[in-house]
PyMOL Python script that loads the backbone (N, CA, C, O; Angstrom):
from pymol import cmd

cmd.read_pdbstr("""\
ATOM      1  N   MET A   1      68.908  57.629 -98.958  1.00  0.00           N
ATOM      2  CA  MET A   1      68.580  57.331 -97.581  1.00  0.00           C
ATOM      3  C   MET A   1      67.547  58.314 -97.039  1.00  0.00           C
ATOM      4  O   MET A   1      66.628  57.908 -96.328  1.00  0.00           O
ATOM      5  N   SER A   2      67.682  59.591 -97.360  1.00  0.00           N
ATOM      6  CA  SER A   2      66.741  60.571 -96.819  1.00  0.00           C
ATOM      7  C   SER A   2      65.329  60.365 -97.356  1.00  0.00           C
ATOM      8  O   SER A   2      64.350  60.625 -96.657  1.00  0.00           O
ATOM      9  N   SER A   3      65.226  59.897 -98.601  1.00  0.00           N
ATOM     10  CA  SER A   3      63.884  59.663 -99.133  1.00  0.00           C
ATOM     11  C   SER A   3      63.213  58.489 -98.408  1.00  0.00           C
ATOM     12  O   SER A   3      61.996  58.483 -98.225  1.00  0.00           O
ATOM     13  N   LEU A   4      64.004  57.507 -98.001  1.00  0.00           N
ATOM     14  CA  LEU A   4      63.460  56.391 -97.221  1.00  0.00           C
ATOM     15  C   LEU A   4      62.956  56.896 -95.874  1.00  0.00           C
ATOM     16  O   LEU A   4      61.888  56.491 -95.415  1.00  0.00           O
ATOM     17  N   LEU A   5      63.719  57.775 -95.247  1.00  0.00           N
ATOM     18  CA  LEU A   5      63.296  58.334 -93.960  1.00  0.00           C
ATOM     19  C   LEU A   5      62.055  59.203 -94.116  1.00  0.00           C
ATOM     20  O   LEU A   5      61.171  59.187 -93.259  1.00  0.00           O
ATOM     21  N   ALA A   6      61.987  59.956 -95.202  1.00  0.00           N
ATOM     22  CA  ALA A   6      60.808  60.780 -95.455  1.00  0.00           C
ATOM     23  C   ALA A   6      59.582  59.899 -95.680  1.00  0.00           C
ATOM     24  O   ALA A   6      58.505  60.168 -95.149  1.00  0.00           O
ATOM     25  N   PHE A   7      59.763  58.841 -96.476  1.00  0.00           N
ATOM     26  CA  PHE A   7      58.671  57.904 -96.728  1.00  0.00           C
ATOM     27  C   PHE A   7      58.215  57.257 -95.419  1.00  0.00           C
ATOM     28  O   PHE A   7      57.018  57.122 -95.162  1.00  0.00           O
ATOM     29  N   ARG A   8      59.171  56.869 -94.615  1.00  0.00           N
ATOM     30  CA  ARG A   8      58.853  56.239 -93.326  1.00  0.00           C
ATOM     31  C   ARG A   8      58.048  57.196 -92.459  1.00  0.00           C
ATOM     32  O   ARG A   8      57.029  56.816 -91.883  1.00  0.00           O
ATOM     33  N   GLY A   9      58.506  58.429 -92.369  1.00  0.00           N
ATOM     34  CA  GLY A   9      57.799  59.410 -91.555  1.00  0.00           C
ATOM     35  C   GLY A   9      56.381  59.660 -92.031  1.00  0.00           C
ATOM     36  O   GLY A   9      55.449  59.733 -91.229  1.00  0.00           O
ATOM     37  N   LYS A  10      56.225  59.790 -93.330  1.00  0.00           N
ATOM     38  CA  LYS A  10      54.892  60.054 -93.881  1.00  0.00           C
ATOM     39  C   LYS A  10      53.968  58.858 -93.721  1.00  0.00           C
ATOM     40  O   LYS A  10      52.835  58.990 -93.258  1.00  0.00           O
ATOM     41  N   SER A  11      54.468  57.681 -94.113  1.00  0.00           N
ATOM     42  CA  SER A  11      53.597  56.508 -94.106  1.00  0.00           C
ATOM     43  C   SER A  11      53.201  56.104 -92.692  1.00  0.00           C
ATOM     44  O   SER A  11      52.036  55.793 -92.443  1.00  0.00           O
ATOM     45  N   LEU A  12      54.140  56.106 -91.777  1.00  0.00           N
ATOM     46  CA  LEU A  12      53.804  55.712 -90.407  1.00  0.00           C
ATOM     47  C   LEU A  12      53.049  56.812 -89.674  1.00  0.00           C
ATOM     48  O   LEU A  12      52.228  56.533 -88.800  1.00  0.00           O
ATOM     49  N   GLY A  13      53.325  58.064 -90.032  1.00  0.00           N
ATOM     50  CA  GLY A  13      52.583  59.171 -89.432  1.00  0.00           C
ATOM     51  C   GLY A  13      51.115  59.124 -89.805  1.00  0.00           C
ATOM     52  O   GLY A  13      50.240  59.314 -88.960  1.00  0.00           O
ATOM     53  N   ILE A  14      50.853  58.870 -91.078  1.00  0.00           N
ATOM     54  CA  ILE A  14      49.466  58.766 -91.558  1.00  0.00           C
ATOM     55  C   ILE A  14      48.784  57.569 -90.901  1.00  0.00           C
ATOM     56  O   ILE A  14      47.636  57.651 -90.465  1.00  0.00           O
ATOM     57  N   LYS A  15      49.511  56.460 -90.838  1.00  0.00           N
ATOM     58  CA  LYS A  15      48.944  55.247 -90.245  1.00  0.00           C
ATOM     59  C   LYS A  15      48.525  55.507 -88.805  1.00  0.00           C
ATOM     60  O   LYS A  15      47.427  55.136 -88.391  1.00  0.00           O
ATOM     61  N   LYS A  16      49.399  56.142 -88.055  1.00  0.00           N
ATOM     62  CA  LYS A  16      49.111  56.415 -86.647  1.00  0.00           C
ATOM     63  C   LYS A  16      48.010  57.472 -86.490  1.00  0.00           C
ATOM     64  O   LYS A  16      47.090  57.311 -85.689  1.00  0.00           O
ATOM     65  N   LYS A  17      48.119  58.549 -87.265  1.00  0.00           N
ATOM     66  CA  LYS A  17      47.180  59.661 -87.140  1.00  0.00           C
ATOM     67  C   LYS A  17      45.756  59.266 -87.526  1.00  0.00           C
ATOM     68  O   LYS A  17      44.796  59.614 -86.838  1.00  0.00           O
ATOM     69  N   GLU A  18      45.632  58.535 -88.637  1.00  0.00           N
ATOM     70  CA  GLU A  18      44.303  58.194 -89.142  1.00  0.00           C
ATOM     71  C   GLU A  18      43.839  56.804 -88.722  1.00  0.00           C
ATOM     72  O   GLU A  18      42.681  56.442 -88.934  1.00  0.00           O
ATOM     73  N   GLY A  19      44.739  56.027 -88.128  1.00  0.00           N
ATOM     74  CA  GLY A  19      44.356  54.695 -87.663  1.00  0.00           C
ATOM     75  C   GLY A  19      44.070  53.712 -88.787  1.00  0.00           C
ATOM     76  O   GLY A  19      43.242  52.814 -88.640  1.00  0.00           O
ATOM     77  N   VAL A  20      44.762  53.886 -89.917  1.00  0.00           N
ATOM     78  CA  VAL A  20      44.539  52.988 -91.051  1.00  0.00           C
ATOM     79  C   VAL A  20      45.480  51.789 -90.956  1.00  0.00           C
ATOM     80  O   VAL A  20      46.459  51.816 -90.211  1.00  0.00           O
ATOM     81  N   SER A  21      45.179  50.751 -91.709  1.00  0.00           N
ATOM     82  CA  SER A  21      46.007  49.551 -91.707  1.00  0.00           C
ATOM     83  C   SER A  21      47.227  49.755 -92.600  1.00  0.00           C
ATOM     84  O   SER A  21      47.322  50.738 -93.335  1.00  0.00           O
ATOM     85  N   TYR A  22      48.158  48.804 -92.520  1.00  0.00           N
ATOM     86  CA  TYR A  22      49.332  48.851 -93.396  1.00  0.00           C
ATOM     87  C   TYR A  22      48.902  48.753 -94.857  1.00  0.00           C
ATOM     88  O   TYR A  22      49.468  49.418 -95.725  1.00  0.00           O
ATOM     89  N   LYS A  23      47.912  47.931 -95.116  1.00  0.00           N
ATOM     90  CA  LYS A  23      47.426  47.755 -96.485  1.00  0.00           C
ATOM     91  C   LYS A  23      46.857  49.070 -97.029  1.00  0.00           C
ATOM     92  O   LYS A  23      47.140  49.450 -98.165  1.00  0.00           O
ATOM     93  N   GLU A  24      46.056  49.757 -96.215  1.00  0.00           N
ATOM     94  CA  GLU A  24      45.478  51.031 -96.640  1.00  0.00           C
ATOM     95  C   GLU A  24      46.557  52.096 -96.820  1.00  0.00           C
ATOM     96  O   GLU A  24      46.484  52.909 -97.742  1.00  0.00           O
ATOM     97  N   SER A  25      47.559  52.091 -95.940  1.00  0.00           N
ATOM     98  CA  SER A  25      48.670  53.035 -96.086  1.00  0.00           C
ATOM     99  C   SER A  25      49.425  52.768 -97.375  1.00  0.00           C
ATOM    100  O   SER A  25      49.782  53.703 -98.092  1.00  0.00           O
ATOM    101  N   GLY A  26      49.671  51.508 -97.675  1.00  0.00           N
ATOM    102  CA  GLY A  26      50.359  51.140 -98.904  1.00  0.00           C
ATOM    103  C   GLY A  26      49.595  51.579-100.130  1.00  0.00           C
ATOM    104  O   GLY A  26      50.185  52.081-101.087  1.00  0.00           O
ATOM    105  N   ARG A  27      48.301  51.397-100.112  1.00  0.00           N
ATOM    106  CA  ARG A  27      47.461  51.806-101.240  1.00  0.00           C
ATOM    107  C   ARG A  27      47.543  53.323-101.424  1.00  0.00           C
ATOM    108  O   ARG A  27      47.611  53.815-102.550  1.00  0.00           O
ATOM    109  N   ARG A  28      47.535  54.035-100.345  1.00  0.00           N
ATOM    110  CA  ARG A  28      47.591  55.492-100.408  1.00  0.00           C
ATOM    111  C   ARG A  28      48.898  56.001-101.024  1.00  0.00           C
ATOM    112  O   ARG A  28      48.907  56.997-101.749  1.00  0.00           O
ATOM    113  N   PHE A  29      50.002  55.303-100.726  1.00  0.00           N
ATOM    114  CA  PHE A  29      51.304  55.719-101.237  1.00  0.00           C
ATOM    115  C   PHE A  29      51.723  54.966-102.485  1.00  0.00           C
ATOM    116  O   PHE A  29      52.837  55.157-102.973  1.00  0.00           O
ATOM    117  N   GLY A  30      50.858  54.118-103.010  1.00  0.00           N
ATOM    118  CA  GLY A  30      51.161  53.415-104.245  1.00  0.00           C
ATOM    119  C   GLY A  30      52.158  52.294-104.084  1.00  0.00           C
ATOM    120  O   GLY A  30      52.874  51.953-105.026  1.00  0.00           O
ATOM    121  N   THR A  31      52.212  51.714-102.889  1.00  0.00           N
ATOM    122  CA  THR A  31      53.112  50.591-102.637  1.00  0.00           C
ATOM    123  C   THR A  31      52.300  49.444-102.056  1.00  0.00           C
ATOM    124  O   THR A  31      51.094  49.566-101.842  1.00  0.00           O
ATOM    125  N   GLY A  32      52.959  48.357-101.811  1.00  0.00           N
ATOM    126  CA  GLY A  32      52.292  47.223-101.199  1.00  0.00           C
ATOM    127  C   GLY A  32      52.348  47.285 -99.685  1.00  0.00           C
ATOM    128  O   GLY A  32      53.089  48.084 -99.111  1.00  0.00           O
ATOM    129  N   LYS A  33      51.567  46.443 -99.051  1.00  0.00           N
ATOM    130  CA  LYS A  33      51.529  46.366 -97.594  1.00  0.00           C
ATOM    131  C   LYS A  33      52.910  46.028 -97.023  1.00  0.00           C
ATOM    132  O   LYS A  33      53.310  46.565 -95.990  1.00  0.00           O
ATOM    133  N   GLN A  34      53.625  45.142 -97.697  1.00  0.00           N
ATOM    134  CA  GLN A  34      54.934  44.710 -97.208  1.00  0.00           C
ATOM    135  C   GLN A  34      55.948  45.853 -97.198  1.00  0.00           C
ATOM    136  O   GLN A  34      56.809  45.908 -96.320  1.00  0.00           O
ATOM    137  N   ALA A  35      55.852  46.754 -98.152  1.00  0.00           N
ATOM    138  CA  ALA A  35      56.782  47.896 -98.178  1.00  0.00           C
ATOM    139  C   ALA A  35      56.578  48.773 -96.949  1.00  0.00           C
ATOM    140  O   ALA A  35      57.548  49.272 -96.379  1.00  0.00           O
ATOM    141  N   ILE A  36      55.353  48.961 -96.543  1.00  0.00           N
ATOM    142  CA  ILE A  36      55.067  49.773 -95.350  1.00  0.00           C
ATOM    143  C   ILE A  36      55.539  49.032 -94.110  1.00  0.00           C
ATOM    144  O   ILE A  36      56.129  49.644 -93.219  1.00  0.00           O
ATOM    145  N   GLU A  37      55.295  47.738 -94.031  1.00  0.00           N
ATOM    146  CA  GLU A  37      55.720  46.967 -92.872  1.00  0.00           C
ATOM    147  C   GLU A  37      57.246  46.962 -92.744  1.00  0.00           C
ATOM    148  O   GLU A  37      57.779  47.018 -91.636  1.00  0.00           O
ATOM    149  N   ARG A  38      57.937  46.896 -93.871  1.00  0.00           N
ATOM    150  CA  ARG A  38      59.394  46.868 -93.850  1.00  0.00           C
ATOM    151  C   ARG A  38      59.991  48.142 -93.279  1.00  0.00           C
ATOM    152  O   ARG A  38      61.024  48.084 -92.611  1.00  0.00           O
ATOM    153  N   VAL A  39      59.379  49.274 -93.517  1.00  0.00           N
ATOM    154  CA  VAL A  39      59.945  50.541 -93.073  1.00  0.00           C
ATOM    155  C   VAL A  39      59.748  50.770 -91.598  1.00  0.00           C
ATOM    156  O   VAL A  39      60.430  51.620 -91.026  1.00  0.00           O
ATOM    157  N   ARG A  40      58.867  50.068 -90.966  1.00  0.00           N
ATOM    158  CA  ARG A  40      58.632  50.325 -89.540  1.00  0.00           C
ATOM    159  C   ARG A  40      59.760  49.850 -88.664  1.00  0.00           C
ATOM    160  O   ARG A  40      59.823  50.221 -87.492  1.00  0.00           O
ATOM    161  N   VAL A  41      60.652  49.039 -89.195  1.00  0.00           N
ATOM    162  CA  VAL A  41      61.779  48.501 -88.415  1.00  0.00           C
ATOM    163  C   VAL A  41      62.779  49.558 -88.115  1.00  0.00           C
ATOM    164  O   VAL A  41      63.790  49.286 -87.469  1.00  0.00           O
TER     165      VAL A  41
END
""", "prot")
cmd.dss("prot")
cmd.show_as("cartoon", "prot")
cmd.util.cbc("prot")
cmd.orient("prot")
């Protein structure tokens, strides 16, 4: 569970800070766009 929270914090933090899309965030973390979208809930 904590790794999911860490991933969420990093991925959404980068997205917000750098203004990148979900797709670009997913590429950066080696996941798909849907994985990033799922964690925002």
